[in-house]
C-alpha positions in Angstrom: 152.1 118.9 50.3 149.2 119.0 47.8 148.2 116.1 45.6 147.9 118.1 42.4 146.6 115.2 40.4 143.7 114.8 42.9 143.0 118.6 42.6 143.0 118.3 38.8 140.6 115.3 38.9 138.3 117.2 41.3 138.2 120.3 39.0 137.5 118.1 36.0 134.7 116.3 37.8 133.2 119.5 39.2 132.8 121.0 35.8 131.8 117.7 34.1 134.8 117.8 31.8 135.2 114.0 31.6 132.8 113.4 28.8 134.1 115.2 25.7 137.5 116.2 24.3 138.6 119.6 25.5 140.6 122.6 24.4 143.5 123.3 26.7 145.4 126.5 27.0 148.9 127.3 28.3 149.6 130.6 29.8 152.3 132.1 32.0 151.8 134.8 34.5 154.6 136.8 36.2 154.0 139.2 39.1 155.5 140.4 42.3 154.4 139.6 45.8 156.3 142.0 48.0 160.0 141.4 47.0 159.3 138.0 45.5 158.8 137.4 41.8 156.1 134.8 41.0 156.4 133.2 37.6 153.7 130.5 37.1 153.1 128.3 34.0 149.4 127.3 33.9 147.6 124.6 32.0 143.9 125.2 31.9 140.7 123.9 30.3 138.8 126.3 28.1 135.2 126.5 29.3 132.7 129.1 27.9 135.4 131.5 27.1 137.2 131.2 30.4 140.4 129.3 31.3 139.9 126.9 34.3 143.4 126.0 35.7 144.0 122.3 36.3 147.8 122.3 36.6 150.3 125.0 37.4 154.0 125.0 37.9 155.9 127.7 39.8 159.0 128.5 37.7 162.0 129.3 39.9 163.3 131.8 37.3 162.3 134.9 35.4 161.2 134.8 31.8 159.5 132.4 29.5 158.9 128.7 30.1 161.0 126.2 28.2 159.9 123.3 26.0 160.7 120.7 28.7 158.5 122.5 31.3 155.6 122.7 28.8 155.9 119.0 27.9 156.0 118.1 31.6 152.7 120.0 32.2 151.1 118.2 29.3 152.4 114.8 30.5 150.8 115.5 33.9 147.4 116.1 32.2 147.8 113.1 29.9 148.7 110.7 32.7 145.4 111.5 34.4 143.0 112.1 31.5 144.6 110.6 28.4 145.6 112.4 25.2 142.2 111.3 23.7 140.6 114.0 26.1 142.5 116.8 24.3 140.7 118.5 21.3 143.6 120.9 20.9 145.9 123.3 22.8 146.0 127.1 22.5 148.9 129.3 23.4 150.5 132.7 23.0 153.6 133.7 21.1 155.9 132.5 23.8 154.9 128.8 23.3 157.0 128.1 20.2 159.8 125.7 19.6 160.5 122.8 17.2 160.9 120.1 19.9 157.6 121.3 21.6 155.7 121.3 18.3 157.1 117.9 17.3 156.1 116.5 20.6 152.5 117.8 20.2 152.4 116.4 16.7 153.8 113.0 17.8 150.9 112.8 20.4 148.3 113.8 17.8 147.5 117.0 19.7 146.4 119.8 17.4 147.9 123.1 18.4 146.9 126.7 17.8 149.6 129.2 18.7 149.8 133.0 18.1 152.9 133.9 16.2 154.8 137.1 15.7 154.4 138.4 12.1 158.2 138.2 11.6 158.5 134.6 12.8 160.0 132.5 10.0 159.2 129.0 8.6 160.5 126.9 5.7 158.2 126.7 2.7 157.9 123.7 0.5 160.9 124.8 -1.5 163.0 125.1 1.7 163.0 128.9 1.6 162.7 130.9 4.9 159.6 133.0 4.9 157.9 135.2 7.4 154.5 133.9 8.7 152.8 137.1 7.7 152.9 135.9 4.1 150.6 133.0 5.1 147.9 135.4 6.2 148.4 138.4 3.9 145.1 137.8 2.0 143.0 137.6 5.2 141.0 140.5 6.5 139.9 140.5 10.2 138.0 138.7 11.7 138.8 135.9 9.1 140.8 132.8 9.9 142.5 130.0 8.1 143.9 126.6 8.7 147.5 125.9 7.7 148.8 122.4 8.1 
């Protein structure tokens, strides 16, 4: 049995990641090895445009991760390196969910997630709106920050 925390500490030390807050990324990969489906949730440190895995979880199911699994990955990282070591977390469209985002907010972890254009949010008046309206004035490669 591997000591995954020791492996994570070794990776962080090898790359000298212990000095400054870091951007993390969540990703999930799903592929086949012979007849077996492998579905792995990976928490990685972003380094010079590359994701360096520090924690991974084999999901014994097909499909997306759930909010509990994501929070568990983050708690593993925080237990070893502290939330102060996290500059922010990046993720793809699968990493959405109110409880997940509330958890990140409660731990003061900024998050940057891709969203589907038809994903909805509640505006200040409580109306449901598609997120594409937040970005309708932007032209690529522009960006914006929405609280």
